[in-house]
N, C-alpha and C positions, 0 to 999 in steps of 0.2 A: 162539227165539219172543220172548223178553223183550226181545232187542235190536231186532227188528222193532217190536214196541209202542212202544218208547222212541223209535224214530226218528219214528213216526207222531206221537206227543204233541210232540216238538220242533219237527216241521214246522209243526203246527197252530199252535203258539205263535210261531212266526216269522211266520206269516201274519197273526195278530192284531196283532202288534207293527208289521208294516208297514203294515196298515190304519189303525192309530191314528196313525203318523206321517203317513200321507197326509191324514188328517182334519185333524190340527194344522196342517200345511202349507197346506191349502187355506183353513182359518180365518185363517191370518196372512195369506196373500195377500189374502183378501177384506177382511180388517182395514185391511192396507196400502193396497188400492185404495179403501177408503171414506175413509180419511184423505186420500188424494191428491185425491178427487174434491171433498171438503169445501171451501169458500171459505176463504181465509187470513183470520184476524182483522184487521181494520182497525186501522190504527195511530191512536192518538189524537192529533187534530191540536193543535198548541201554541196556547193561547188568545192571541190577538193584542190588545195593548193599543190602544183607540182613540185616533186621532191627537187631540191637544190643540192647537187653533191660537190663539195669542196674538195678537190686534191691538195695533198701538200707533198712536195718533192724536196726533200732534205738529206744534208750530209749524215753519215753515221756518228760522226764524233763532233762535238761542239769544239769552237775554237774562239779567237778574238772576233771572229766576223759573226758569230751566232753562238747563243748560250748552249745549244745542244738540247734545250728542254722543249719538247713537243706538248707536254701535258696542258700547260696553261692555254696555248692556242687552241688545241683541240676542244677542250672543256668550253672555252669562251664561245667558239663557234656553234658547238652542240647546244649551248645554252640558249642561242639565238635561233634554234630550229633547223640548223643547216646537218646534213649528213656529211662526215668526213671520212675521207680515205687517204691513209699515208703511205709513202715510200721512202725509204731511206737507202743511200748507195755510198759505196766507199771512194769512188772516183767519178770524174766527170763523164767519162764514157759509159759506166754503169747508170748514172742519172739519166743521160740522154735515151738510153733504152727504157728506162721507166717512164719517162716522159711520154712516149709513144704509146705504152700500155694505158697511161692515164688517161689520155685523151678520148679514149673510148667509153670511158664511164663518169665524166665529171662535167658540172656545169660551170666550174671556174676552178684557176690553179693558183696556189701560193707557191712560188718556186724560190727555195733557199739554195742558191747554187753552190754546187761543189767546186766547178769550174765554169764561170760564166760564158766564156768563149765556146766551150764545148756544149753549151746548152742552146746556143743560137739555132742552129739548123734543126734540132728536134722541135723546136717551137712552131716550125712552119704549119704544121697540122692544127695547131692552135688558131692560126691566124685564119686558115682556110675554113675552119669550122666556126669562126666567130666566137670562141670561148676566151673570156676575159683573163688576163695573166697579170699577176702581181710579182713583181721582182723584189725579193725581200733582202734588204741590206747591200747587196751588190747588183749593180744594174747591169743586165744582160746586154751585150753591145750587139750592133749589126743586125737588127731585126725589127720590123713593124708589129711583131706579135705581143710584145709587152705594152699592156694597157696602163697600168701605174707601177710607181716606184714608192717603196716605203723604206726610209733609211733615218740616219741620224744627221744632225746639222754639223757637218764636219768643219764648214767655214767656221762656225762659233767655236768649236772645238780648238781649231787652230789659233784663234784670237786670245782664247783663254790661256793657252801655253805660251803664247807671246807675250802676253801681258805679264805672266809670272815670271818669264826671264828678264823682262824689262825691269820688274821691281826686285827682282833677288839681286840682279847685279847693279842697280841704280845706273841704268844706262844713260838718263838724262843727266846725271851728275858726271859721268865719264865723259860723255860728249861734250859738256862745257869745259871740263877739265883737260881735255884733249888726250883721255886715256883710250885703251882699247881692251876687248876681250877676244879670243878666238872661239869659233864655234864650228861645229860639223853637224851635217844632217844625214839621217839614215831614214829614207823613204822606202816604201814597198813598191807595188806595180805601178808603172808611170801612165799605163792606160786606163786606171780607173779613176774615175770622175771624183770619187770621194776623196781620195788621196791627193788630186790635184786643189780641190776646194780646202783641204786641211791645210796644205803648204800656202795657198792664197790668204788664209786666215792669219797663218804665223807671219807672212810677209807683210800683211796690212798693219802690224805692230812693229815688227822689226826691220821693215825695209828701209826707213829713213838711217837707221844705225849701220846697216850694212852697205849702203850707198856711200856714207860719209866716212867709214873706216872705223866706226866706234866698234863694230863687230866686224871680224875678218875670218875667213875660211882660208887656210894656209894650203889645204890641199888643191885649191884651184877650182873646186867644184861650185859652179854658179848656177847652172840651168837646173830646172826641175828634173830633167830626165837624167842629168848627171847625178843627182843625189838619190836615185832609185836602184834598188837592189833587183827589182822584178820579183822579190821573193818575201815571204815572211818568216824565212829560216833563221833562226838565231845563229846558226854556225856560219851562214853567208855574211851575217853582221858582224860576228867575231872576226872572221877573215878580212873583212873590208877595213874595220876600224884598226886592226893590226898593221895592215898595209899603210894606212894614213899615218899612224902614229910613228911607224918607222921612216916613212919617207918625208914627213912634213913638219914632225914635233921632237926632232932630236935634242934640241937644245932648251926650248922652253915647253911648258906642258900645255895640254889642250884644257881649255875652260868651261866649255859647254857642250853637251850632246844632246840634240833634239831629235828624237826618234819617232817614227810613225806609231810604233806600238811598243808596249812592255815586252812583247816576245823578241823584239829586235834589241831591246835593252838586255836582256838575258845575256845574248852573245856580246854585246858592248861591254857589259860589266866584266866579262871573263877576259876579253882582250885588255881592258884597263889593269886588271889584276896582274895579268901576266907581264905588264909593263911597269909594275910596281907603283901604281897609282894606290893611294891610300888616304882615308880621312885623316891620318895622323903624320902625312909626310909633309915636310916642307919644300922637298925638291919636285915632287910631282903629287901635289895635293889633288885629291879626288875631285873630279868636276862635277857641274851640276847636270843632272839627267832629268830628261822630261820624256814622258811616253803617253800611250793612251791604252785603254783597256781594264784597267783596275784589276789586273791579274793578281792571283797569290803572290807572285815573285815581287810584282810592281809594288803592292801594299807592303810586304815586308821590308822592300827597300827604303820605302817612304818612312817607316817606323824605326829603322835603323840608320836613317840619316844619308843613304848613298842615293836616293831619287827624290827629286823636289816635288815632282806633280804627276799625276795620271789623269785621265779623262773618263770617267764612268759611263757606260752605255747601258740604259735599262732596257732589255730587249722585250719586256712586256708591252712597254709603250708602242712598239712595232706591231705586236700582235693585235693590240687594241685597235690600230689604224687598219689593219686588215680586216677586222671583223666590221668596223664601221664601213669601209668601202664595199665589202661584199654584201652587207646589209642593203645598202642603197640600191646596188645593182639589182639584187633579187626583188626588191620592193619597186623598181621602175622609177627610183627617185634619182635626182642628179646627185652625182658625186662631187663633194666639196674636198679640195685640197689647199694645203697652204703655200704651194710652191710651183709656179709653171715657168716656162720659157728658159729653165737654167739647166736641166738634165738631157742632154743630147746624147743618145747612144750610138750616133753615127748613122742611124737609118731616120729617126723621128726624134721630136721632142716629147719626152715622157712626163705626164703630170706627177708631182712627188708630193708626198705627205711626209714631213720631216719632223723627227722628235728631238727634244731638247737633250742636251747633254750635261753633265756635272763634273767640274773641276774638283779634284781630291787631293787634299795635301795633309800635311801632319795636324793641322788645326781643325779639320772637318772629317777626317776619315771615318768618324763613328756613324755618320750618316748612311754608311754602306749598308749597316744593321737595320736602319729605318726602312730603307728600300727593299730589304729582303735579299739583298745580294750575297750577303754574308751573315752569319749569325754573330752575336756578341761573344760567344765563345770562340769562335774561329778569330776574330780580330784580335782577342786576348792571346790566343796562341801564336799570332803572327807577330805581336809586339814582344812576346816573350824572347823571340830570337834577335838579339842585340849586337851580335857579331856582323863584321863586314861579310858581303857576298864572296 
């Protein structure tokens, strides 16, 4: 009897166990079905960085104001992830038209002006749309649209030229001995701040000698505006220096010509030749010439002894400054520049990033090959021309 009762109890327990297992299995299947029917969680989409398009507006031809080379600047910008759009114009009006077109597609603009004054009105749309504008090597006047200026330290360039003139003519010794030298200046546009800074740099060294008569300008041209041709045209320099030589240097020769650029010296050298100045003349000995730009003609003159110094401007340094400024703008970082409170374009004070310059003379001209401005072969070819200009 006991065995029968025990069998019934065990059978009942087994039945309960099977029911529990069935219930758990059913719940598991229902849970799995619910999970299978539930939509899969959406993958978080990677946040895309908006495209930052940089426009470059440049002249068609290079000059002493710009190397004419867009490749390095473009490649540097693209290497930092920028999209680059370029336009080149033959004159200021053409560039102004291109500026209007670029405003519709760019996030920022690098402007290498063909004519700074002609560009001012065309930049209004950039100010209206809050598009950053970098003015490259020439500061566009009379507009609030220019955000930054990148250029060279023209005041330092002027100081280097002034120091060279002081040393070459031993002006300290001449001052003590009561001797004097004659000097004439040929400057470019009186409205350009860089030109004014260059002259201020020259004056910072030569001013005391001009004030006490150790240096004299017999043409009577004394103010900065009087010294400016408002042009970089060599022919205008030739005409002006010819006029000065005829009116003021009939009896005694001119000793020094300090020019804004090597291009102006192209014209000045021609005027001197026409008036029979020569390295080998005792009556009209060739004067000391100083310029800027490290042009081919300028280097040739240095190598053949008819120019004392030029100033090299490495435009890739300006390109690097543009890339750094635009990278900071794109990334929302503060833009750091090395000059503030100095570049007033007539409408606002423009923060400026200034690059160093390099004085070049007969002792160090080979560094132009190290900087990639000329090849060693080109410099050797310049040196092979030894006759006077």
